[in-house]
PyMOL Python script that loads the backbone (N, CA, C, O; Angstrom):
from pymol import cmd

cmd.read_pdbstr("""\
ATOM      1  N   UNK A   1      -8.143  -1.827 -11.379  1.00  0.00           N
ATOM      2  CA  UNK A   1      -7.182  -2.471 -10.606  1.00  0.00           C
ATOM      3  C   UNK A   1      -7.329  -1.990  -9.148  1.00  0.00           C
ATOM      4  O   UNK A   1      -7.678  -0.829  -8.939  1.00  0.00           O
ATOM      5  N   UNK A   2      -7.085  -2.806  -8.173  1.00  0.00           N
ATOM      6  CA  UNK A   2      -7.221  -2.470  -6.796  1.00  0.00           C
ATOM      7  C   UNK A   2      -5.920  -2.953  -6.015  1.00  0.00           C
ATOM      8  O   UNK A   2      -5.256  -3.926  -6.374  1.00  0.00           O
ATOM      9  N   UNK A   3      -5.650  -2.216  -4.981  1.00  0.00           N
ATOM     10  CA  UNK A   3      -4.493  -2.569  -4.094  1.00  0.00           C
ATOM     11  C   UNK A   3      -4.972  -2.857  -2.742  1.00  0.00           C
ATOM     12  O   UNK A   3      -5.942  -2.258  -2.277  1.00  0.00           O
ATOM     13  N   UNK A   4      -4.306  -3.783  -2.073  1.00  0.00           N
ATOM     14  CA  UNK A   4      -4.661  -4.096  -0.608  1.00  0.00           C
ATOM     15  C   UNK A   4      -3.328  -4.452   0.134  1.00  0.00           C
ATOM     16  O   UNK A   4      -2.322  -4.884  -0.430  1.00  0.00           O
ATOM     17  N   UNK A   5      -3.451  -4.225   1.399  1.00  0.00           N
ATOM     18  CA  UNK A   5      -2.418  -4.601   2.253  1.00  0.00           C
ATOM     19  C   UNK A   5      -2.852  -5.759   3.193  1.00  0.00           C
ATOM     20  O   UNK A   5      -3.890  -5.678   3.850  1.00  0.00           O
ATOM     21  N   UNK A   6      -2.088  -6.765   3.236  1.00  0.00           N
ATOM     22  CA  UNK A   6      -2.487  -7.910   4.114  1.00  0.00           C
ATOM     23  C   UNK A   6      -2.026  -7.505   5.552  1.00  0.00           C
ATOM     24  O   UNK A   6      -0.832  -7.413   5.840  1.00  0.00           O
ATOM     25  N   UNK A   7      -3.056  -7.262   6.455  1.00  0.00           N
ATOM     26  CA  UNK A   7      -2.696  -6.771   7.810  1.00  0.00           C
ATOM     27  C   UNK A   7      -1.904  -7.883   8.669  1.00  0.00           C
ATOM     28  O   UNK A   7      -1.160  -7.575   9.599  1.00  0.00           O
ATOM     29  N   UNK A   8      -2.117  -9.058   8.303  1.00  0.00           N
ATOM     30  CA  UNK A   8      -1.297 -10.234   9.032  1.00  0.00           C
ATOM     31  C   UNK A   8       0.142 -10.138   8.693  1.00  0.00           C
ATOM     32  O   UNK A   8       0.952 -10.555   9.520  1.00  0.00           O
ATOM     33  N   UNK A   9       0.575  -9.612   7.518  1.00  0.00           N
ATOM     34  CA  UNK A   9       1.925  -9.528   7.141  1.00  0.00           C
ATOM     35  C   UNK A   9       2.645  -8.241   7.418  1.00  0.00           C
ATOM     36  O   UNK A   9       3.842  -8.199   7.703  1.00  0.00           O
ATOM     37  N   UNK A  10       1.825  -7.145   7.317  1.00  0.00           N
ATOM     38  CA  UNK A  10       2.429  -5.809   7.445  1.00  0.00           C
ATOM     39  C   UNK A  10       3.023  -5.599   8.960  1.00  0.00           C
ATOM     40  O   UNK A  10       2.428  -5.892   9.997  1.00  0.00           O
ATOM     41  N   UNK A  11       4.249  -5.062   8.857  1.00  0.00           N
ATOM     42  CA  UNK A  11       4.890  -4.734  10.183  1.00  0.00           C
ATOM     43  C   UNK A  11       5.053  -3.247  10.383  1.00  0.00           C
ATOM     44  O   UNK A  11       5.689  -2.843  11.356  1.00  0.00           O
ATOM     45  N   UNK A  12       4.522  -2.420   9.528  1.00  0.00           N
ATOM     46  CA  UNK A  12       4.598  -0.990   9.745  1.00  0.00           C
ATOM     47  C   UNK A  12       5.906  -0.351   9.378  1.00  0.00           C
ATOM     48  O   UNK A  12       6.313   0.629  10.001  1.00  0.00           O
ATOM     49  N   UNK A  13       6.575  -0.883   8.378  1.00  0.00           N
ATOM     50  CA  UNK A  13       7.775  -0.189   8.015  1.00  0.00           C
ATOM     51  C   UNK A  13       7.624   1.161   7.408  1.00  0.00           C
ATOM     52  O   UNK A  13       8.538   1.983   7.474  1.00  0.00           O
ATOM     53  N   UNK A  14       6.473   1.413   6.808  1.00  0.00           N
ATOM     54  CA  UNK A  14       6.099   2.814   6.329  1.00  0.00           C
ATOM     55  C   UNK A  14       6.569   3.128   4.919  1.00  0.00           C
ATOM     56  O   UNK A  14       6.318   4.224   4.417  1.00  0.00           O
ATOM     57  N   UNK A  15       7.255   2.173   4.261  1.00  0.00           N
ATOM     58  CA  UNK A  15       7.738   2.478   2.955  1.00  0.00           C
ATOM     59  C   UNK A  15       6.617   2.861   1.917  1.00  0.00           C
ATOM     60  O   UNK A  15       6.767   3.724   1.052  1.00  0.00           O
ATOM     61  N   UNK A  16       5.500   2.130   2.103  1.00  0.00           N
ATOM     62  CA  UNK A  16       4.332   2.369   1.183  1.00  0.00           C
ATOM     63  C   UNK A  16       3.886   3.818   1.327  1.00  0.00           C
ATOM     64  O   UNK A  16       3.670   4.501   0.326  1.00  0.00           O
ATOM     65  N   UNK A  17       3.741   4.305   2.585  1.00  0.00           N
ATOM     66  CA  UNK A  17       3.218   5.645   2.809  1.00  0.00           C
ATOM     67  C   UNK A  17       4.284   6.745   2.278  1.00  0.00           C
ATOM     68  O   UNK A  17       3.930   7.796   1.743  1.00  0.00           O
ATOM     69  N   UNK A  18       5.566   6.392   2.480  1.00  0.00           N
ATOM     70  CA  UNK A  18       6.642   7.324   2.015  1.00  0.00           C
ATOM     71  C   UNK A  18       6.573   7.426   0.469  1.00  0.00           C
ATOM     72  O   UNK A  18       6.670   8.525  -0.077  1.00  0.00           O
ATOM     73  N   UNK A  19       6.408   6.289  -0.230  1.00  0.00           N
ATOM     74  CA  UNK A  19       6.321   6.259  -1.663  1.00  0.00           C
ATOM     75  C   UNK A  19       5.031   6.769  -2.265  1.00  0.00           C
ATOM     76  O   UNK A  19       5.066   7.489  -3.263  1.00  0.00           O
ATOM     77  N   UNK A  20       3.947   6.435  -1.716  1.00  0.00           N
ATOM     78  CA  UNK A  20       2.623   6.748  -2.193  1.00  0.00           C
ATOM     79  C   UNK A  20       1.666   7.218  -1.183  1.00  0.00           C
ATOM     80  O   UNK A  20       0.703   6.504  -0.904  1.00  0.00           O
ATOM     81  N   UNK A  21       1.852   8.415  -0.578  1.00  0.00           N
ATOM     82  CA  UNK A  21       0.995   8.918   0.508  1.00  0.00           C
ATOM     83  C   UNK A  21      -0.506   9.093   0.048  1.00  0.00           C
ATOM     84  O   UNK A  21      -1.398   9.148   0.894  1.00  0.00           O
ATOM     85  N   UNK A  22      -0.765   9.177  -1.268  1.00  0.00           N
ATOM     86  CA  UNK A  22      -2.127   9.362  -1.752  1.00  0.00           C
ATOM     87  C   UNK A  22      -2.852   8.002  -1.836  1.00  0.00           C
ATOM     88  O   UNK A  22      -4.068   7.957  -2.019  1.00  0.00           O
ATOM     89  N   UNK A  23      -2.139   6.955  -1.708  1.00  0.00           N
ATOM     90  CA  UNK A  23      -2.671   5.602  -1.807  1.00  0.00           C
ATOM     91  C   UNK A  23      -2.693   4.913  -0.452  1.00  0.00           C
ATOM     92  O   UNK A  23      -3.615   4.146  -0.173  1.00  0.00           O
ATOM     93  N   UNK A  24      -1.688   5.171   0.411  1.00  0.00           N
ATOM     94  CA  UNK A  24      -1.594   4.405   1.678  1.00  0.00           C
ATOM     95  C   UNK A  24      -1.525   5.403   2.822  1.00  0.00           C
ATOM     96  O   UNK A  24      -1.151   6.565   2.666  1.00  0.00           O
ATOM     97  N   UNK A  25      -1.905   4.886   3.972  1.00  0.00           N
ATOM     98  CA  UNK A  25      -1.924   5.631   5.240  1.00  0.00           C
ATOM     99  C   UNK A  25      -1.557   4.694   6.356  1.00  0.00           C
ATOM    100  O   UNK A  25      -1.196   3.550   6.084  1.00  0.00           O
ATOM    101  N   UNK A  26      -1.630   5.119   7.602  1.00  0.00           N
ATOM    102  CA  UNK A  26      -1.337   4.202   8.751  1.00  0.00           C
ATOM    103  C   UNK A  26      -2.501   4.036   9.609  1.00  0.00           C
ATOM    104  O   UNK A  26      -3.289   4.976   9.707  1.00  0.00           O
ATOM    105  N   UNK A  27      -2.712   2.904  10.270  1.00  0.00           N
ATOM    106  CA  UNK A  27      -3.788   2.730  11.262  1.00  0.00           C
ATOM    107  C   UNK A  27      -3.348   3.187  12.609  1.00  0.00           C
ATOM    108  O   UNK A  27      -2.317   3.855  12.686  1.00  0.00           O
ATOM    109  N   UNK A  28      -4.021   2.896  13.662  1.00  0.00           N
ATOM    110  CA  UNK A  28      -3.612   3.399  15.000  1.00  0.00           C
ATOM    111  C   UNK A  28      -2.451   2.645  15.587  1.00  0.00           C
ATOM    112  O   UNK A  28      -1.856   3.076  16.576  1.00  0.00           O
ATOM    113  N   UNK A  29      -2.136   1.566  15.008  1.00  0.00           N
ATOM    114  CA  UNK A  29      -0.898   0.743  15.467  1.00  0.00           C
ATOM    115  C   UNK A  29       0.316   1.115  14.647  1.00  0.00           C
ATOM    116  O   UNK A  29       1.424   0.682  14.962  1.00  0.00           O
ATOM    117  N   UNK A  30       0.137   1.913  13.596  1.00  0.00           N
ATOM    118  CA  UNK A  30       1.243   2.205  12.769  1.00  0.00           C
ATOM    119  C   UNK A  30       1.494   1.327  11.586  1.00  0.00           C
ATOM    120  O   UNK A  30       2.526   1.429  10.924  1.00  0.00           O
ATOM    121  N   UNK A  31       0.504   0.423  11.306  1.00  0.00           N
ATOM    122  CA  UNK A  31       0.586  -0.514  10.172  1.00  0.00           C
ATOM    123  C   UNK A  31      -0.082   0.158   8.990  1.00  0.00           C
ATOM    124  O   UNK A  31      -0.991   0.975   9.137  1.00  0.00           O
ATOM    125  N   UNK A  32       0.407  -0.220   7.792  1.00  0.00           N
ATOM    126  CA  UNK A  32      -0.049   0.389   6.556  1.00  0.00           C
ATOM    127  C   UNK A  32      -1.481  -0.018   6.320  1.00  0.00           C
ATOM    128  O   UNK A  32      -1.864  -1.151   6.608  1.00  0.00           O
ATOM    129  N   UNK A  33      -2.313   0.936   5.774  1.00  0.00           N
ATOM    130  CA  UNK A  33      -3.664   0.652   5.319  1.00  0.00           C
ATOM    131  C   UNK A  33      -3.747   1.407   3.937  1.00  0.00           C
ATOM    132  O   UNK A  33      -3.042   2.373   3.647  1.00  0.00           O
ATOM    133  N   UNK A  34      -4.680   0.850   3.144  1.00  0.00           N
ATOM    134  CA  UNK A  34      -5.089   1.475   1.832  1.00  0.00           C
ATOM    135  C   UNK A  34      -6.167   2.601   2.103  1.00  0.00           C
ATOM    136  O   UNK A  34      -7.119   2.432   2.865  1.00  0.00           O
ATOM    137  N   UNK A  35      -5.938   3.691   1.447  1.00  0.00           N
ATOM    138  CA  UNK A  35      -6.952   4.773   1.502  1.00  0.00           C
ATOM    139  C   UNK A  35      -8.115   4.477   0.675  1.00  0.00           C
ATOM    140  O   UNK A  35      -7.938   4.117  -0.489  1.00  0.00           O
ATOM    141  N   UNK A  36      -9.292   4.593   1.163  1.00  0.00           N
ATOM    142  CA  UNK A  36     -10.561   4.274   0.366  1.00  0.00           C
ATOM    143  C   UNK A  36     -10.699   2.824   0.058  1.00  0.00           C
ATOM    144  O   UNK A  36     -10.290   1.992   0.866  1.00  0.00           O
ATOM    145  N   UNK A  37     -11.272   2.465  -1.103  1.00  0.00           N
ATOM    146  CA  UNK A  37     -11.520   1.096  -1.398  1.00  0.00           C
ATOM    147  C   UNK A  37     -10.324   0.393  -2.036  1.00  0.00           C
ATOM    148  O   UNK A  37     -10.345  -0.823  -2.231  1.00  0.00           O
ATOM    149  N   UNK A  38      -9.260   1.176  -2.367  1.00  0.00           N
ATOM    150  CA  UNK A  38      -8.150   0.572  -3.000  1.00  0.00           C
ATOM    151  C   UNK A  38      -8.096   0.650  -4.559  1.00  0.00           C
ATOM    152  O   UNK A  38      -7.171   0.174  -5.218  1.00  0.00           O
ATOM    153  N   UNK A  39      -9.122   1.263  -5.060  1.00  0.00           N
ATOM    154  CA  UNK A  39      -9.108   1.470  -6.547  1.00  0.00           C
ATOM    155  C   UNK A  39      -8.043   2.303  -6.959  1.00  0.00           C
ATOM    156  O   UNK A  39      -7.851   3.377  -6.388  1.00  0.00           O
ATOM    157  N   UNK A  40      -7.257   1.879  -7.988  1.00  0.00           N
ATOM    158  CA  UNK A  40      -6.117   2.658  -8.506  1.00  0.00           C
ATOM    159  C   UNK A  40      -6.453   3.322  -9.830  1.00  0.00           C
ATOM    160  O   UNK A  40      -7.125   2.731 -10.676  1.00  0.00           O
ATOM    161  N   UNK A  41      -5.976   4.574 -10.011  1.00  0.00           N
ATOM    162  CA  UNK A  41      -6.157   5.194 -11.231  1.00  0.00           C
ATOM    163  C   UNK A  41      -4.873   5.225 -12.059  1.00  0.00           C
ATOM    164  O   UNK A  41      -3.865   4.667 -11.627  1.00  0.00           O
ATOM    165  N   UNK A  42      -4.877   5.813 -13.151  1.00  0.00           N
ATOM    166  CA  UNK A  42      -3.751   5.871 -14.093  1.00  0.00           C
ATOM    167  C   UNK A  42      -2.602   6.678 -13.318  1.00  0.00           C
ATOM    168  O   UNK A  42      -1.420   6.447 -13.569  1.00  0.00           O
ATOM    169  N   UNK A  43      -2.971   7.587 -12.413  1.00  0.00           N
ATOM    170  CA  UNK A  43      -2.010   8.389 -11.687  1.00  0.00           C
ATOM    171  C   UNK A  43      -1.476   7.640 -10.546  1.00  0.00           C
ATOM    172  O   UNK A  43      -0.411   8.048 -10.082  1.00  0.00           O
ATOM    173  N   UNK A  44      -2.052   6.575  -9.993  1.00  0.00           N
ATOM    174  CA  UNK A  44      -1.633   5.953  -8.797  1.00  0.00           C
ATOM    175  C   UNK A  44      -1.097   4.572  -9.008  1.00  0.00           C
ATOM    176  O   UNK A  44      -0.444   4.050  -8.104  1.00  0.00           O
ATOM    177  N   UNK A  45      -1.329   3.917 -10.172  1.00  0.00           N
ATOM    178  CA  UNK A  45      -0.912   2.576 -10.387  1.00  0.00           C
ATOM    179  C   UNK A  45       0.573   2.369 -10.263  1.00  0.00           C
ATOM    180  O   UNK A  45       1.035   1.423  -9.624  1.00  0.00           O
ATOM    181  N   UNK A  46       1.324   3.272 -10.886  1.00  0.00           N
ATOM    182  CA  UNK A  46       2.768   3.122 -10.839  1.00  0.00           C
ATOM    183  C   UNK A  46       3.335   3.301  -9.435  1.00  0.00           C
ATOM    184  O   UNK A  46       4.254   2.592  -9.024  1.00  0.00           O
ATOM    185  N   UNK A  47       2.775   4.250  -8.718  1.00  0.00           N
ATOM    186  CA  UNK A  47       3.169   4.404  -7.351  1.00  0.00           C
ATOM    187  C   UNK A  47       2.873   3.207  -6.488  1.00  0.00           C
ATOM    188  O   UNK A  47       3.703   2.791  -5.680  1.00  0.00           O
ATOM    189  N   UNK A  48       1.770   2.690  -6.646  1.00  0.00           N
ATOM    190  CA  UNK A  48       1.304   1.475  -5.922  1.00  0.00           C
ATOM    191  C   UNK A  48       2.250   0.325  -6.260  1.00  0.00           C
ATOM    192  O   UNK A  48       2.587  -0.437  -5.354  1.00  0.00           O
ATOM    193  N   UNK A  49       2.709   0.144  -7.524  1.00  0.00           N
ATOM    194  CA  UNK A  49       3.655  -0.884  -7.986  1.00  0.00           C
ATOM    195  C   UNK A  49       4.937  -0.655  -7.301  1.00  0.00           C
ATOM    196  O   UNK A  49       5.530  -1.578  -6.743  1.00  0.00           O
ATOM    197  N   UNK A  50       5.409   0.629  -7.330  1.00  0.00           N
ATOM    198  CA  UNK A  50       6.657   0.949  -6.690  1.00  0.00           C
ATOM    199  C   UNK A  50       6.629   0.705  -5.208  1.00  0.00           C
ATOM    200  O   UNK A  50       7.658   0.262  -4.697  1.00  0.00           O
ATOM    201  N   UNK A  51       5.567   0.940  -4.446  1.00  0.00           N
ATOM    202  CA  UNK A  51       5.474   0.617  -3.132  1.00  0.00           C
ATOM    203  C   UNK A  51       5.366  -0.902  -2.895  1.00  0.00           C
ATOM    204  O   UNK A  51       5.877  -1.428  -1.906  1.00  0.00           O
ATOM    205  N   UNK A  52       4.731  -1.544  -3.768  1.00  0.00           N
ATOM    206  CA  UNK A  52       4.724  -3.025  -3.605  1.00  0.00           C
ATOM    207  C   UNK A  52       6.091  -3.653  -3.778  1.00  0.00           C
ATOM    208  O   UNK A  52       6.413  -4.624  -3.093  1.00  0.00           O
ATOM    209  N   UNK A  53       6.895  -3.125  -4.671  1.00  0.00           N
ATOM    210  CA  UNK A  53       8.246  -3.739  -4.858  1.00  0.00           C
ATOM    211  C   UNK A  53       9.254  -3.264  -3.826  1.00  0.00           C
ATOM    212  O   UNK A  53      10.373  -3.775  -3.761  1.00  0.00           O
ATOM    213  N   UNK A  54       8.850  -2.263  -3.000  1.00  0.00           N
ATOM    214  CA  UNK A  54       9.712  -1.811  -1.901  1.00  0.00           C
ATOM    215  C   UNK A  54       9.229  -2.348  -0.583  1.00  0.00           C
ATOM    216  O   UNK A  54       9.905  -2.158   0.428  1.00  0.00           O
ATOM    217  N   UNK A  55       8.115  -2.995  -0.540  1.00  0.00           N
ATOM    218  CA  UNK A  55       7.645  -3.534   0.766  1.00  0.00           C
ATOM    219  C   UNK A  55       8.545  -4.648   1.237  1.00  0.00           C
ATOM    220  O   UNK A  55       8.641  -5.665   0.550  1.00  0.00           O
ATOM    221  N   UNK A  56       9.218  -4.516   2.378  1.00  0.00           N
ATOM    222  CA  UNK A  56      10.072  -5.543   2.861  1.00  0.00           C
ATOM    223  C   UNK A  56       9.383  -6.905   3.263  1.00  0.00           C
ATOM    224  O   UNK A  56       9.973  -7.983   3.193  1.00  0.00           O
ATOM    225  N   UNK A  57       8.098  -6.760   3.685  1.00  0.00           N
ATOM    226  CA  UNK A  57       7.349  -7.923   4.059  1.00  0.00           C
ATOM    227  C   UNK A  57       6.490  -8.533   2.905  1.00  0.00           C
ATOM    228  O   UNK A  57       5.858  -9.579   3.055  1.00  0.00           O
ATOM    229  N   UNK A  58       6.505  -7.845   1.792  1.00  0.00           N
ATOM    230  CA  UNK A  58       5.674  -8.368   0.595  1.00  0.00           C
ATOM    231  C   UNK A  58       4.177  -8.396   0.973  1.00  0.00           C
ATOM    232  O   UNK A  58       3.465  -9.315   0.569  1.00  0.00           O
ATOM    233  N   UNK A  59       3.685  -7.392   1.751  1.00  0.00           N
ATOM    234  CA  UNK A  59       2.357  -7.332   2.230  1.00  0.00           C
ATOM    235  C   UNK A  59       1.327  -6.637   1.287  1.00  0.00           C
ATOM    236  O   UNK A  59       0.117  -6.651   1.516  1.00  0.00           O
ATOM    237  N   UNK A  60       1.920  -6.004   0.165  1.00  0.00           N
ATOM    238  CA  UNK A  60       1.091  -5.229  -0.696  1.00  0.00           C
ATOM    239  C   UNK A  60       0.736  -6.155  -1.877  1.00  0.00           C
ATOM    240  O   UNK A  60       1.601  -6.838  -2.425  1.00  0.00           O
ATOM    241  N   UNK A  61      -0.527  -6.161  -2.246  1.00  0.00           N
ATOM    242  CA  UNK A  61      -1.062  -6.964  -3.351  1.00  0.00           C
ATOM    243  C   UNK A  61      -1.849  -6.162  -4.323  1.00  0.00           C
ATOM    244  O   UNK A  61      -2.739  -5.431  -3.889  1.00  0.00           O
ATOM    245  N   UNK A  62      -1.607  -6.230  -5.603  1.00  0.00           N
ATOM    246  CA  UNK A  62      -2.363  -5.495  -6.612  1.00  0.00           C
ATOM    247  C   UNK A  62      -3.133  -6.523  -7.355  1.00  0.00           C
ATOM    248  O   UNK A  62      -2.582  -7.519  -7.823  1.00  0.00           O
ATOM    249  N   UNK A  63      -4.447  -6.279  -7.471  1.00  0.00           N
ATOM    250  CA  UNK A  63      -5.370  -7.240  -8.136  1.00  0.00           C
ATOM    251  C   UNK A  63      -5.925  -6.480  -9.354  1.00  0.00           C
ATOM    252  O   UNK A  63      -6.301  -5.308  -9.334  1.00  0.00           O
ATOM    253  N   UNK A  64      -5.925  -7.339 -10.460  1.00  0.00           N
ATOM    254  CA  UNK A  64      -6.434  -6.770 -11.720  1.00  0.00           C
ATOM    255  C   UNK A  64      -7.888  -7.112 -11.832  1.00  0.00           C
ATOM    256  O   UNK A  64      -8.535  -6.739 -12.811  1.00  0.00           O
TER     257      UNK A  64
END
""", "prot")
cmd.dss("prot")
cmd.show_as("cartoon", "prot")
cmd.util.cbc("prot")
cmd.orient("prot")
Protein backbone atom coordinates (compact mmCIF):
# COMPACT_ATOMS: atom_id res chain seq x y z
CA UNK A 1 0.00 0.00 0.00
CA UNK A 2 1.07 3.54 -0.73
CA UNK A 3 -0.12 6.94 0.40
CA UNK A 4 0.00 10.17 -1.55
CA UNK A 5 -1.12 13.76 -1.12
CA UNK A 6 -2.62 15.65 -4.02
CA UNK A 7 -0.70 18.96 -4.04
CA UNK A 8 -3.51 20.67 -5.97
CA UNK A 9 -5.94 19.99 -3.12
CA UNK A 10 -3.76 20.32 -0.01
CA UNK A 11 -4.08 23.67 1.78
CA UNK A 12 -1.53 23.00 4.52
CA UNK A 13 -3.81 22.42 7.49
CA UNK A 14 -1.16 20.15 9.05
CA UNK A 15 -3.43 17.51 10.49
CA UNK A 16 -1.63 14.75 8.59
CA UNK A 17 1.71 15.73 10.12
CA UNK A 18 0.17 16.04 13.59
CA UNK A 19 -1.34 12.56 13.36
CA UNK A 20 1.45 10.73 11.52
CA UNK A 21 4.76 12.64 11.59
CA UNK A 22 6.61 9.51 10.46
CA UNK A 23 4.54 9.40 7.26
CA UNK A 24 4.00 13.08 6.41
CA UNK A 25 6.07 16.24 6.41
CA UNK A 26 5.75 19.82 5.08
CA UNK A 27 7.20 21.38 1.93
CA UNK A 28 8.66 24.90 1.75
CA UNK A 29 5.17 26.39 1.39
CA UNK A 30 3.77 24.53 4.40
CA UNK A 31 1.75 22.01 2.40
CA UNK A 32 1.76 18.35 3.31
CA UNK A 33 4.06 15.90 1.56
CA UNK A 34 4.64 12.19 1.95
CA UNK A 35 7.99 11.09 3.35
CA UNK A 36 9.88 8.79 0.99
CA UNK A 37 7.99 6.95 -1.73
CA UNK A 38 4.78 6.62 0.31
CA UNK A 39 5.05 2.90 0.99
CA UNK A 40 3.12 2.03 4.14
CA UNK A 41 4.07 -0.63 6.65
CA UNK A 42 1.97 -2.48 9.18
CA UNK A 43 3.02 0.19 11.68
CA UNK A 44 2.04 3.17 9.53
CA UNK A 45 -1.10 2.07 7.65
CA UNK A 46 -3.52 2.85 10.48
CA UNK A 47 -1.91 6.25 11.09
CA UNK A 48 -2.17 7.06 7.39
CA UNK A 49 -5.84 6.06 7.39
CA UNK A 50 -6.48 8.22 10.45
CA UNK A 51 -4.75 11.15 8.77
CA UNK A 52 -6.79 10.54 5.61
CA UNK A 53 -10.06 10.61 7.53
CA UNK A 54 -9.03 13.83 9.31
CA UNK A 55 -7.89 15.75 6.23
CA UNK A 56 -10.40 18.62 5.76
CA UNK A 57 -9.58 18.89 2.04
CA UNK A 58 -9.64 15.11 1.41
CA UNK A 59 -6.21 15.45 -0.22
CA UNK A 60 -4.79 12.15 1.09
CA UNK A 61 -5.17 9.02 -0.99
CA UNK A 62 -4.24 5.45 -0.05
CA UNK A 63 -3.68 3.10 -2.96
CA UNK A 64 -3.60 -0.64 -2.58
